[in-house]
N, C-alpha and C positions, 0 to 999 in steps of 0.2 A: 328353272334356270333361265328361261327366256325373260321372266320378269326381273331377275337379278341383273341380267345383261342390259335390259332397258334402263333400269335405275342407275347402274354404273355409268352408262353412256351419258345420262343426264347429269350425273355428278361431274364427269369429266368436262362436259360443256360449261359447267359453272366454274370449275377450277382446272383449266386445261394443262397446267404444268405440275400437277400433283403426281409424284411417283407412286404414292400409295394407291390412288385411284387407278392409275395405269396398271399397277400390279394386280389389283382386283379384277380389272377388265381382262387382263391377260390370262389370269387363272380361270375365269369363267369361260373364256374362249377355249382354253385348253380342255376344260371339263366337257365342253360341248363338241370337242373333236376338231375345232377350227385352229389347227396348229399354226398356219401362216399368220393369222390375225393375232394369235397368242404371242408368237415370236415378236411381232412388230411392237405390240404394247409393252411387253416385258423388256425388249431392247431399249425402247424409248425411256422407260422408267429407270433402267440401269444407267443410262447416260446422264440422267438428272441426279440420281442417288447412287454413285458408283460403289459405295461401301455397304449397301443395304443387303444384309445376308438373306433375308426372305426372298427378295427379288432375284438374287443370284441363284438361290435354290430352285425357284420356280422356272427361271430361264434355263437352268441346267436340265430340268425335267423335260422341258419342251425340246431342247436340243437333243436329248437322248431319244425322244420320240421321233424327231426328224432325222435321226442318224448322223447328227453333226458332231464334230470333234470338239467344238467349243465347250461342251459340257465338262470335259476333263479340266480345262483351264479355270472355269468357274468354280469347280469343286476344290481345286488347289488353292484358289484365292480364299475360299471359305475357311480353309484350315489355318491360314495365316491371319491371325487377328490384327485389327487396327489398333492404333494408339489408344483410342477411347475404350475399346474392348479390354486392352491390357490394364488400363487404369481401373476399370470395373472389377477385373479379376483380382488385382492386387488388393482392393478394398475388401472383397469377399474373402480372400485368403487370410487377411488379418482377423476377420471374424472367425474363420475356421480355426486358426491358431489359438485364438482366445478360449476356445472350448477344447483344446488339446489335440486337434488334428494337424498333421504336418502337411507341408506343401506338396509332397509327392502324392499323398492321398487326395488332396484337393484337385491337382491337375489330372490325376487318373479318373476321378469322378467326372470332372468337366469334359474330358475327352470322350469318355464313354457316353455321356449325355449327348454330346455333339454327334458322335457316330450314329447313335440311335435315331436322332432327328434326321440325319441325312438318309439313312436306310429307309426310314418310314416315309419320307417325302419323295425321294428321288427314285427309289427302287421298288415302290409299291406296285402291286399288280394292277 
């Protein structure tokens, strides 16, 4: 992990406004137990990319570990999809309907997948 941290810091020095690199750094810091540093990187990343689900999920995990209430708001935001996400869902729904599945089945499967991802990432031991 120390090598990953070093490489991620070098990458951020090359591309200082990259929310993806900040997210990576934040998650590495989290995994190393450096919650304050993780929180800072992930907060900065979310300011740049406010609709990035992965960043929200990572920041929620850090907030939970820090005992902060912001985690609840981040998780609520994850449940409410953006316009782009809705457009993607509509396109996928049309493909499902073309093979005989209805919209209720589609949204049930999508919601189950989302919940499993949240449980796996946020509430893992």
